[in-house]
C-alpha positions as CSV (number, residue, x, y, z in Angstrom):
1,M,186.7,25.5,-29.0
2,I,183.6,27.4,-29.2
3,E,182.4,29.1,-26.1
4,Y,178.8,29.2,-25.0
5,T,177.8,31.6,-22.5
6,D,174.9,33.6,-21.7
7,I,174.2,37.4,-21.7
8,G,175.8,37.7,-18.3
9,G,179.2,35.8,-19.5
10,K,177.8,32.6,-17.6
11,E,178.9,29.4,-19.2
12,I,175.9,27.5,-21.0
13,Q,176.0,23.7,-20.2
14,V,174.0,20.6,-21.0
15,G,171.6,20.3,-18.4
16,S,171.3,24.5,-17.7
17,Y,168.0,25.8,-17.3
18,I,167.7,29.2,-19.6
19,A,165.1,31.9,-20.0
20,Y,165.0,34.2,-23.6
21,A,162.4,36.5,-24.6
22,A,160.5,35.5,-28.0
23,A,157.7,37.2,-29.8
24,L,154.4,35.4,-29.9
25,G,152.1,37.0,-32.6
26,R,152.7,41.0,-31.7
27,C,153.3,39.8,-27.8
28,A,156.6,39.6,-26.3
29,I,156.9,36.5,-24.1
30,L,159.2,34.6,-21.8
31,K,160.3,31.2,-22.8
32,L,162.2,28.7,-20.4
33,G,164.2,25.9,-21.6
34,V,166.8,23.2,-20.6
35,V,169.6,22.6,-22.6
36,V,170.1,18.9,-24.3
37,A,172.8,19.5,-26.6
38,L,175.7,22.1,-27.8
39,K,176.6,22.0,-31.3
40,A,178.3,24.4,-33.8
41,G,177.5,27.6,-31.9
42,K,173.7,27.0,-31.1
43,V,172.1,25.6,-28.3
44,K,169.5,22.7,-28.5
45,A,166.9,22.9,-26.0
46,V,163.6,21.7,-24.7
47,T,161.4,25.0,-24.2
48,A,158.3,25.6,-22.5
49,E,156.0,28.7,-22.7
50,K,152.9,30.1,-21.0
51,V,150.1,31.0,-23.5
52,W,146.5,31.7,-23.4
53,R,144.4,28.5,-24.0
54,W,141.2,29.0,-26.0
55,G,138.4,27.0,-24.0
56,T,140.2,26.9,-20.6
57,G,140.3,30.7,-20.4
58,E,143.7,31.1,-18.5
59,D,147.0,31.1,-19.4
60,Q,149.1,27.5,-19.1
61,W,152.5,26.4,-19.4
62,G,153.2,23.8,-22.3
63,L,156.1,22.3,-24.0
64,Q,156.9,23.9,-27.6
65,K,156.9,21.4,-30.5
66,N,155.4,18.7,-28.3
67,G,158.6,18.6,-26.3
68,S,161.4,17.9,-29.4
69,P,164.6,20.0,-28.9
70,I,164.9,23.1,-30.8
71,T,167.6,24.9,-32.2
72,L,168.6,28.5,-30.5
73,A,171.3,30.9,-31.9
74,F,172.1,34.0,-30.2
75,T,173.2,32.6,-27.0
76,E,173.9,36.3,-25.9
77,R,170.2,36.8,-25.8
78,M,169.6,34.0,-23.4
79,V,170.2,34.0,-19.2
80,V,171.4,30.8,-17.5
81,V,168.7,30.6,-14.4
82,P,168.9,28.4,-11.1
83,R,166.6,25.7,-11.2
84,D,164.8,26.9,-8.2
85,S,163.4,29.8,-10.5
86,I,161.9,27.5,-12.7
87,P,157.9,26.9,-11.8
88,D,157.3,23.5,-10.4
89,E,154.9,23.1,-13.4
90,V,157.4,23.8,-16.0
91,L,160.1,21.3,-14.4
92,T,157.1,18.7,-14.2
93,L,156.9,19.2,-18.1
94,F,160.7,18.8,-18.7
95,E,160.8,15.8,-16.5
96,A,158.1,13.8,-17.9
97,N,159.6,14.7,-21.3
98,E,161.6,12.0,-23.0
99,A,164.3,14.3,-24.9
100,T,165.0,16.1,-21.7
101,S,165.4,12.9,-19.6
102,A,167.3,11.1,-22.5
103,S,170.0,14.3,-22.2
104,K,170.7,13.7,-19.0
105,E,171.3,10.0,-19.3
106,G,175.5,10.0,-18.7
107,S,175.5,14.0,-18.1
108,G,177.0,15.0,-14.8
109,P,174.8,16.5,-12.0
């Protein structure tokens, strides 16, 4: 059986909130996600990132890939974070997203 654990050895489960580093152009950014599936040693998650939005003049949170789950490898480069450490704006995006909501149907608390 495949173990899904983060950099600190904490178990990654469907419904877990994760944070991980990524590159955006030449900049390092932090992305947040909610796990929707675990398969073949990889994590499928709906993710959000805070990026500069031209026209508004400010950084804004937005769902990556329009809220479609993305496949992430390298679970040892992720960290499971508590729900209360996720900004309310991001939680609202996740909760409004169909892919995230569908994954929670039938899953435990």
